[in-house]
C-alpha positions in Angstrom: 0.0 0.0 0.0 2.6 2.6 1.0 5.5 1.5 -1.2 6.8 2.8 -4.5 4.3 3.1 -7.4 4.2 0.3 -9.9 5.0 1.0 -13.5 1.3 1.2 -14.4 0.7 3.8 -11.6 3.7 6.0 -12.5 2.7 9.6 -13.2 4.7 11.4 -15.9 4.6 15.1 -16.6 5.4 16.4 -20.0 7.7 19.5 -19.9 7.8 21.8 -22.8 10.6 24.3 -23.2 9.6 27.9 -22.5 9.2 30.0 -25.6 9.1 33.7 -25.0 6.7 35.6 -27.2 8.4 37.4 -30.1 9.4 41.0 -29.2 7.0 43.7 -30.5 8.2 45.0 -33.8 9.4 48.6 -33.9 7.8 50.9 -36.5 4.7 50.3 -38.7 3.6 46.9 -40.0 4.4 46.1 -43.6 3.0 43.7 -46.2 1.9 40.4 -44.7 2.4 41.6 -41.1 -0.9 43.5 -41.5 -3.3 40.8 -40.4 -7.0 40.6 -39.5 -8.1 43.4 -41.7 -10.4 42.6 -44.7 -10.3 46.1 -46.1 -8.0 49.1 -46.0 -7.9 52.7 -47.1 -5.2 52.8 -49.8 -2.9 55.6 -50.8 -0.9 54.9 -53.9 2.8 55.8 -54.7 1.9 59.3 -55.9 0.0 60.1 -52.7 -3.5 59.8 -54.3 -6.2 58.4 -52.1 -7.5 55.3 -54.0 -10.2 54.6 -51.5 -11.3 51.5 -49.6 -10.0 48.3 -51.2 -9.6 44.7 -50.1 -6.3 43.9 -48.3 -5.3 41.3 -50.8 -6.0 43.6 -53.8 -3.7 46.2 -52.2 -1.0 43.7 -51.6 -1.2 42.5 -55.2 -0.9 46.1 -56.4 2.1 46.7 -54.2 3.9 43.6 -55.6 3.1 44.7 -59.2 4.8 48.1 -58.7 7.6 46.6 -56.6 6.8 48.6 -53.5 5.8 47.7 -49.9 2.3 48.1 -48.4 3.0 50.1 -45.2 0.4 50.7 -42.5 0.4 54.4 -41.8 -2.7 54.8 -39.5 -3.4 51.5 -37.8 -6.1 52.9 -35.4 -8.5 54.3 -38.0 -11.3 52.3 -39.4 -10.4 51.0 -41.9 -6.6 51.2 -41.4 -4.8 53.5 -43.8 -2.0 51.9 -45.8 0.4 53.5 -48.3 2.4 52.1 -51.2 6.1 53.0 -50.7 9.7 51.7 -50.6 9.9 50.7 -46.9 13.7 50.7 -46.7 13.9 54.3 -48.0 11.1 55.3 -45.7 12.9 53.9 -42.7 16.2 55.6 -43.7 14.5 59.0 -44.1 12.8 58.7 -40.7 16.1 57.8 -39.0 17.7 60.8 -40.8 15.0 63.1 -39.5 15.3 61.8 -35.9 19.2 62.2 -36.0 18.7 65.8 -37.3 16.2 66.6 -34.5 18.6 65.2 -31.9 21.5 67.3 -33.3 19.5 70.5 -33.1 18.2 70.2 -29.6 20.0 72.1 -26.8 20.3 70.6 -23.4 19.6 73.2 -20.7 22.1 73.1 -17.9 21.9 74.7 -14.5 25.0 76.7 -13.7 25.7 77.7 -10.1 26.9 81.1 -9.0 27.9 81.3 -5.3 27.7 84.5 -3.3 28.2 85.6 0.3 26.1 88.3 2.2 29.1 90.7 2.5 30.3 90.4 -1.1 32.3 93.3 -2.4 31.0 95.4 -5.3 33.7 94.4 -7.8 33.2 90.7 -7.0 29.5 91.1 -7.3 29.9 92.7 -10.8 32.1 89.8 -11.9 29.5 87.3 -10.7 26.7 89.2 -12.6 28.8 89.3 -15.8 29.3 85.5 -15.5 25.5 85.0 -14.9 24.6 87.1 -18.0 27.0 85.0 -20.1 25.2 81.8 -18.8 21.7 83.3 -19.7 22.9 84.2 -23.2 24.0 80.6 -23.8 20.5 79.5 -22.8 21.3 78.0 -19.4 19.6 78.4 -16.1 21.4 79.9 -13.1 21.2 78.7 -9.5 22.2 81.6 -7.2 23.5 80.1 -3.9 24.0 82.6 -1.0 26.1 81.0 1.8 25.8 82.1 5.4 28.6 81.5 7.9 28.4 81.6 11.7 26.6 84.8 12.9 25.6 85.8 9.4 22.5 83.5 9.9 21.2 86.2 12.3 21.1 88.7 9.3 19.2 86.8 6.7 17.5 90.1 5.7 20.9 91.1 4.1 20.7 87.9 2.1 17.2 88.6 0.9 18.3 92.2 -0.1 21.2 90.8 -2.1 19.0 88.3 -3.9 16.5 91.1 -4.8 19.5 93.1 -6.1 20.5 90.2 -8.3 16.9 89.8 -9.5 16.7 93.5 -10.6 20.2 93.5 -12.2 19.4 90.5 -14.5 15.7 91.2 -14.8 16.0 92.3 -18.4 17.3 88.9 -19.6 16.2 86.4 -16.9 13.1 85.6 -14.9 12.8 84.0 -11.5 11.9 80.3 -11.8 12.2 79.4 -8.1 11.7 82.1 -5.4 14.5 82.4 -2.8 14.3 79.7 -0.1 16.4 78.8 2.9 18.0 75.4 2.9 20.2 74.9 5.9 22.9 77.6 6.0 22.3 78.8 2.4 19.6 80.6 0.5 18.9 79.4 -3.1 17.2 81.1 -6.0 16.9 79.7 -9.6 16.7 82.1 -12.6 15.9 81.1 -16.2 16.6 83.0 -19.4 13.7 84.9 -20.9 
């Protein structure tokens, strides 16, 4: 009763290897990848709207002219497909994306550090530096550091930050109002 199972009682399980589903394809579906659609809105190689045709007729037409049937608007009813050379289309879209990346400017935040008792000449140098940053399109974080007993005179810090705001007001606007973080006061300015 409690021994090993006899060969007729032996239970076998069938193990199948795990197959991951194929990764989703990047970009639009082309030719026979367009499935489950009996009719499509067809645009021919010249860009003329042919109208609603059967999927297989459109596929035959694409093969006749030596082009691909590319799904342009999959969510419309019926889906919109166009006859074009897919390799060329893909190359052009990659080129456009590369051009867009090349032309975009990354906005950096530059930091200018001040002290409450800063001398006029030092202040002028810091303001000239800040103006250069604004002209390059960068944001500027003004950090005003307090040491020791200077914390008792935070009003001097607020006055200094107001002076900075007025001096660069023509080319910059305040993005983040002055706030106290520990022993320093911080204000962020962005170019206009």
